[in-house]
C-alpha positions in Angstrom: 189.9 134.5 122.1 190.2 135.8 118.1 187.1 134.6 116.1 187.6 132.8 112.5 185.7 135.6 109.9 182.9 133.5 108.1 183.3 132.1 104.6 182.9 135.2 102.3 180.4 134.7 98.6 183.4 134.4 97.3 185.2 131.3 99.2 185.6 128.0 98.3 183.9 126.9 100.9 180.5 128.8 100.5 178.1 128.5 97.7 174.5 126.7 97.5 174.8 122.6 98.5 174.9 119.9 95.9 171.9 117.1 96.4 175.1 114.5 96.7 176.6 115.2 100.0 179.0 113.3 99.8 180.7 111.5 96.6 183.7 109.6 96.6 185.6 108.9 92.5 188.5 106.2 92.9 189.2 107.2 96.2 192.0 105.7 98.1 194.5 106.1 100.3 198.3 104.3 100.5 200.2 105.0 103.5 204.2 104.4 102.1 206.0 102.4 103.3 208.4 100.3 102.5 205.9 97.9 101.7 203.0 100.5 100.9 199.8 100.2 102.9 196.5 100.3 101.4 194.2 101.5 104.2 191.7 102.3 101.6 191.5 100.6 98.3 190.0 103.0 95.5 186.8 103.4 95.4 182.8 105.3 93.7 180.6 106.8 96.7 177.8 108.6 96.7 175.9 109.7 99.7 172.8 111.3 98.7 171.2 114.6 101.0 168.8 113.1 103.3 170.4 109.8 103.0 171.5 107.8 106.5 174.5 105.6 105.6 176.1 103.1 108.2 179.3 101.8 107.3 180.3 98.6 109.1 183.3 96.0 109.7 185.4 94.5 112.4 188.8 96.3 113.7 191.3 97.7 111.5 189.4 97.1 108.4 189.7 101.0 107.2 186.5 102.6 108.5 188.6 104.9 110.4 190.7 105.9 107.5 187.1 106.0 105.6 185.9 108.3 108.5 189.5 110.9 108.7 188.9 110.9 104.7 184.8 111.7 104.4 185.5 114.4 107.9 188.8 115.9 105.9 191.0 114.8 108.6 192.6 113.2 105.7 193.0 113.7 102.2 192.9 111.0 99.4 196.6 109.4 98.1 194.0 108.7 94.8 191.0 109.5 93.2 188.2 112.8 94.4 186.4 113.5 97.3 183.3 115.8 96.1 181.8 117.5 99.6 178.5 119.2 99.1 179.7 119.5 95.3 182.7 120.8 96.3 186.6 119.3 95.1 188.7 118.9 98.6 191.7 118.2 97.2 191.7 121.4 95.3 191.0 123.1 98.3 194.2 125.1 100.3 193.7 123.1 103.8 192.8 127.2 105.6 189.7 126.0 103.4 189.6 122.8 103.8 189.4 123.2 107.1 186.7 126.0 107.3 184.8 123.2 104.7 185.3 120.5 107.5 183.9 123.4 110.7 180.5 124.3 108.3 179.4 121.3 105.9 180.5 118.8 108.9 179.4 117.7 112.6 181.2 115.3 114.0 180.0 112.4 117.1 182.3 110.1 118.5 182.2 107.5 121.1 183.8 109.8 124.3 181.6 112.9 124.4 184.1 115.2 124.8 182.4 117.7 127.1 184.0 119.7 129.3 183.1 118.8 132.5 183.0 121.8 134.5 180.8 123.6 131.5 177.2 123.7 131.0 175.7 121.8 128.6 174.4 125.3 127.4 178.2 126.1 127.1 179.7 123.7 125.8 177.1 123.3 122.2 178.1 127.2 122.1 181.8 126.7 121.9 180.8 125.1 118.7 179.9 127.8 117.5 183.6 130.4 118.4 185.6 129.5 115.4 182.7 129.3 113.0 181.8 132.9 112.5 178.6 133.3 114.2 178.6 136.3 116.1 178.5 136.0 119.7 175.6 138.1 120.3 173.6 134.5 118.3 175.7 132.2 119.7 173.4 131.4 123.2 170.4 131.6 121.0 171.8 129.0 118.5 173.0 126.9 121.4 169.5 126.5 122.8 168.0 126.0 119.5 169.9 122.7 119.3 169.7 121.4 122.4 165.9 121.1 121.8 166.7 119.7 119.2 167.6 116.9 120.9 165.5 117.0 123.6 167.1 118.4 126.0 165.2 122.2 126.4 165.7 121.8 129.9 168.9 120.8 131.3 170.5 123.5 129.7 172.1 124.6 132.9 173.8 120.6 134.3 177.4 120.1 133.7 178.3 116.9 132.1 179.3 115.4 135.5 174.8 115.2 136.6 174.0 113.9 133.3 173.2 110.2 132.4 175.6 108.7 129.9 172.6 109.1 126.6 172.2 112.9 127.6 175.6 113.3 127.1 175.7 111.9 123.9 173.1 114.2 123.3 174.8 117.2 124.3 177.4 115.7 121.8 175.3 116.0 119.1 173.6 119.0 119.5 176.7 120.5 119.5 177.8 118.8 115.8 173.7 120.2 114.6 174.9 123.7 115.9 176.6 125.0 112.9 174.0 123.6 110.7 176.3 120.7 109.2 175.1 119.3 105.6 176.9 116.0 107.3 176.0 114.5 110.4 178.6 111.9 110.4 179.5 109.3 113.8 181.5 107.4 115.0 180.7 104.7 117.6 178.1 107.3 119.1 176.5 103.8 121.5 180.0 102.5 122.6 179.7 103.6 125.5 176.2 103.4 126.0 173.8 100.6 127.7 171.3 99.3 125.8 168.3 101.9 126.6 170.6 105.3 126.5 171.7 103.6 122.9 168.2 103.2 121.6 167.4 106.6 122.3 170.1 107.8 120.9 169.4 106.1 117.7 166.2 107.0 118.2 167.2 110.1 118.2 169.9 109.7 115.1 166.3 108.3 113.4 164.4 111.6 114.1 166.9 113.6 112.6 167.4 111.9 109.4 163.4 112.1 109.4 164.0 115.4 109.4 166.2 115.6 106.4 169.7 115.5 107.6 172.5 113.5 105.4 173.4 110.9 108.6 176.9 108.9 108.4 177.4 106.3 111.0 181.3 104.2 111.6 180.2 100.9 113.3 180.6 97.3 114.1 177.4 97.1 116.0 174.9 95.6 113.2 172.4 96.3 115.7 173.2 99.7 115.1 173.8 99.3 111.0 170.5 98.0 111.0 168.7 101.1 111.7 169.8 102.8 108.8 168.9 102.9 105.5 172.0 100.8 104.0 174.8 100.1 104.9 178.5 100.2 103.2 180.9 97.2 104.4 184.7 98.1 104.3 187.1 94.7 104.8 190.8 94.9 103.9 190.4 98.6 103.0 187.6 97.3 100.0 183.9 98.8 100.5 181.3 97.0 99.0 177.1 97.3 99.7 175.9 94.7 101.6 171.9 95.7 101.3 170.8 96.0 97.7 169.1 100.0 97.3 169.4 102.3 94.9 172.6 103.6 95.3 175.9 102.4 93.8 178.7 101.5 95.4 181.1 99.9 93.2 184.8 99.1 93.5 
């Protein structure tokens, strides 16, 4: 398997991180018609380093579009998106992919773990294409599993783990690349109440340690755990809780 080289000092994805992890300047996305569909109307949004933000809204509101733009999976059709101070619209596809791999850790509702691979192996996989030397991968993966409270389960298969443990492995896999942003899409959607509470407590702990966490959810109880909440409805972004952070439409 070919390893992707890490970004060097002259790469557009290298360099010091900005104090603003996410900065939307008039960012929007319209799908071409006929008729055109404004999935996300132009908006401004700032997420500072160390923030914990929940993005809420009903099905079809534009949450998935927001996630895809913030996660560099889709490019906006309007405005400028800066991730860690880097203008993502100015990057070629290969550099956008590298930036996503280095600066964003994804956690999804479905755990997306390989069932016949141990927890350690599932976490290590995230480092294969991230420019981390082979000799460092196992130690990094163990460290990430320790961080989520699973240092004693490194050899366990996902099929022998609870839903909460599997989501913790998925979070460790997201953390192992040491990202600037932990981007979570309905992270408790497949969990019972006890396991959901445990995962949310873990996200709160990671936030307390300085991690920038952004959670996409339809669940108000999940959103209540965040430091601030943003709502999307019919493609329009707005605040739902007064804060010192500015979100304009």
